[in-house]
C-alpha positions, 0 to 999 in steps of 0.5 A, spaced: 828 168 274 822 167 278 816 172 277 810 172 282 804 176 278 800 176 285 805 180 289 803 186 285 796 186 288 794 186 280 788 183 277 792 176 277 791 175 284 783 176 283 783 171 278 787 166 282 783 167 288 777 165 284 781 159 281 782 157 288 775 158 290 770 152 291 764 156 290 766 159 284 770 152 281 763 149 278 763 154 273 767 151 268 767 157 263 769 162 268 775 157 270 777 156 263 777 164 262 781 166 268 786 161 266 786 164 259 787 171 262 793 169 266 796 167 260 794 173 257 798 177 262 804 173 262 804 173 255 804 181 255 810 181 261 814 176 257 814 180 251 817 186 255 823 182 255 824 180 248 828 183 242 824 188 238 827 191 232 825 198 229 822 198 222 819 203 217 811 202 217 807 206 211 801 210 214 796 213 209 800 220 210 807 217 210 812 213 214 813 211 222 819 208 225 815 202 229 818 197 234 816 190 232 818 183 235 824 180 231 822 173 232 815 170 234 816 165 240 814 158 240 808 157 245 808 150 248 803 147 252 802 140 256 795 137 254 790 137 256 790 142 262 795 147 259 790 149 253 786 155 256 793 158 258 796 157 251 790 160 248 790 166 252 798 167 250 796 165 243 791 171 243 797 176 244 802 172 240 797 171 235 803 169 230 807 165 234 809 157 232 806 152 237 808 146 240 803 141 244 806 135 249 802 129 251 805 128 258 802 125 264 803 122 271 803 114 270 801 112 277 803 105 280 800 101 285 805 103 291 802 110 290 809 113 286 808 115 279 813 117 273 812 122 268 810 119 261 811 123 255 808 120 249 807 125 244 810 132 242 809 136 236 813 142 235 816 146 229 824 147 229 826 150 236 833 152 234 835 159 237 827 160 239 824 163 245 820 157 248 814 159 252 811 153 256 804 153 259 801 149 264 796 151 270 800 147 276 807 146 277 807 141 283 813 136 283 816 140 277 817 133 274 813 134 267 816 141 266 823 138 267 822 132 262 818 137 257 824 141 257 829 136 257 825 133 251 825 139 247 833 140 248 834 133 245 830 136 239 833 142 238 837 148 241 832 153 244 835 160 245 831 161 252 825 158 256 820 161 259 815 157 264 808 160 265 803 157 271 797 159 275 800 156 281 807 153 283 810 150 288 817 152 291 819 144 291 817 144 283 821 151 282 827 148 286 827 141 281 827 145 275 833 150 277 836 144 279 835 139 273 835 145 268 839 150 270 838 157 273 836 160 266 829 158 266 824 164 267 818 162 271 812 166 271 806 164 276 800 167 278 802 165 285 806 160 289 805 155 295 810 151 299 807 145 300 806 138 297 802 132 299 805 125 299 802 124 292 805 130 289 799 135 289 799 142 291 797 145 298 792 149 298 793 149 291 786 149 287 785 141 285 785 138 279 786 144 273 784 139 268 778 136 271 776 143 273 776 146 266 774 140 262 771 135 266 773 129 270 777 123 266 776 116 266 781 113 271 781 106 268 
C-alpha cells in the first residue's frame, strides 16, 4: 500500500512545498517543524488502521466504553535526518517504544556507494507494528537494509515506512526486496534520481537542512 498524503490537497502539500522551497529552507527551525508536522499527520493516519479494543473507563459520574489501542507501535528512525519526523510521530504515539538505526551512505571513489548499518537500538520486535521514519526515500537501499536487519532481530507483525518525499525507484526496490506488504506513507512522490542517487526535484540533503552541514572527512 502506497499513500501520497499530498494528493488530497491538505496542509501536507503546503508543508512539503515549504520543505522544497530554497527561499524558506534557510530557516532550520521551520524546516524541522514541517518534517515534524508530516510525522504527526502520518501517525494519525496510520492509527486509523491499527487494532483497537473497547475498555471500560471510569469517569467522575460513571463509566464509559471507550476505544483504545490494543498495542503501542515501535517507532523507528534512521539517524540523523529522521529525528524530526520521529519526534512528530512520538507526539501522537506518546507511549510508543522506540528504535534508532545508524544507516548511512558509504561513498566510494568511483561515485558508487553502499549502505553501512553500524548500530541499532530497539525493543523486542516480535508481533509488533513497526513504523520507520526517514525524510527521503531515494534509492530505497537504507530502508531495505533496515527492514532486513529488523527481520533478523525479530518477527514484526507489519511495517510502515513514513517519508516526506519518496522516489518511485525506491518504492519499487522496497516492494521487490521486502514484499508488497510494506505500507509506505509519503508527503509526495518524485520520479527521478540523479546518477548519484539523489531525488529530483526533491529538496536537497534533509539532514543538513535540519541540523547543519556535516564534516565529509
